[in-house]
N, C-alpha and C positions, 0 to 999 in steps of 0.2 A: 504494500500500500504506500509506503513511504517513497519508494522509487517511482511508482506510477504518479503520485501526487507531484513530486519534484519535476518529473518529465512533463507533466501537464502544464505546470506553471512556467517552466523554462522554454518549452518548445511549442506550447499551445498556439500562441499568436503567430509564430513563424509558419505553422502549417495551416493557418487560416481559420482557427477556431474563434468563436465569438468571445467577447468579454464574459458574458454570462456563463458559458461553458467552462472557461478557464477558471474563473473566480469560484463559482459554486460547485464545479466538478471537483476541485481540490478540497473544498469543504466537505463534500459528500464522501470523498475518499478518506478524509481525516476522521469522520464519524465512523466509517467502516473499520478503520484502524483501531479506534478506541474500543469498539465492540470486541474485536479480535484480541486486544491486549487484556481486556477484562476477562474474556473467555479463558485465556491462558492461566489466569490466577484463580478463577472460580470454576474449575473444570466440572465439578459435579452439579453446579447450579443449573436451573432451567433456563431456557432461552429468554423467557420473559424477565427473569431476575437479572440476567446478564444485560439485557437491553435497558432495564431500569437503571442499573448501576452505570452503564455506559452513558446514558442520557444525563444522569446527575453529574458525571465527570465533565461531559461536554458543556453543559450549561454553566458549571462552576468555572471552567477555563474561560468561557466567554464573559462571564460576569467579572472575572479578575481584570479584564481589559478596562473596566471602569475605574480601577484603582491606579492612581498615579503617584509614585514616589520617585525620587531621583535614581535610586538603585534599581528599581523595577523598570523604569523607562530606559536606563542604560542597558539592562539585560535585553529588553525588547529591541534595542538597536543592533544587537548582534544577530547573525544569521540564525544561530540555534534558538535564541530567544524569540525571534520573529516567527520561526517555524513552530515552536512549541506553544507560545502564548498568543501570538498575533499582536496587532497594534490597536485596531479600532473595533469597538463593540458593534455588533450587528445582529438584530433579530433574525435577519435572513440567513445568517450563518447557523444559528440554532436550528432553523428549519432544515437547512442542508445537512447538518450533522444528524438530525433525526431521520432524514431519508436514508443516509448512509447506514445508520444503525439498523433500520428496518430492512434495508437491502442485505446487510450481513446476516441478520437473523433469518431472513427468507432463504438466502443461499445456503446457510448451514442446514436448515430444515430440508431443503431440496437435496443437497449432497448426502445427508444422512438417510434419506428415504430411498436412495438408489441402492440396488443390490450390487455389490462389488464382486 
């Protein structure tokens, strides 16, 4: 997810993708990544519990963007800080994260339903 998101943000405009696709596609992938990370730590939990925790993490990270201190803004000015926390609060990001979480939950359900 990280590589896909970075590629989307870096190459998206170069290959002719719209602003909407690049901006919110990255946010959708970020929400998917959060779901997968939570799944790694809560292996035995239900998909709905994983989705709930992932949603809480995503919303918390977005709300942290409303907090501005010199050290936090300095961290946000680094590449890692910008990728991890972002810089500007947006309700649209929360919506995109939620779609990514639902997508991950749906893909997990679909993959687990397939007979291997």
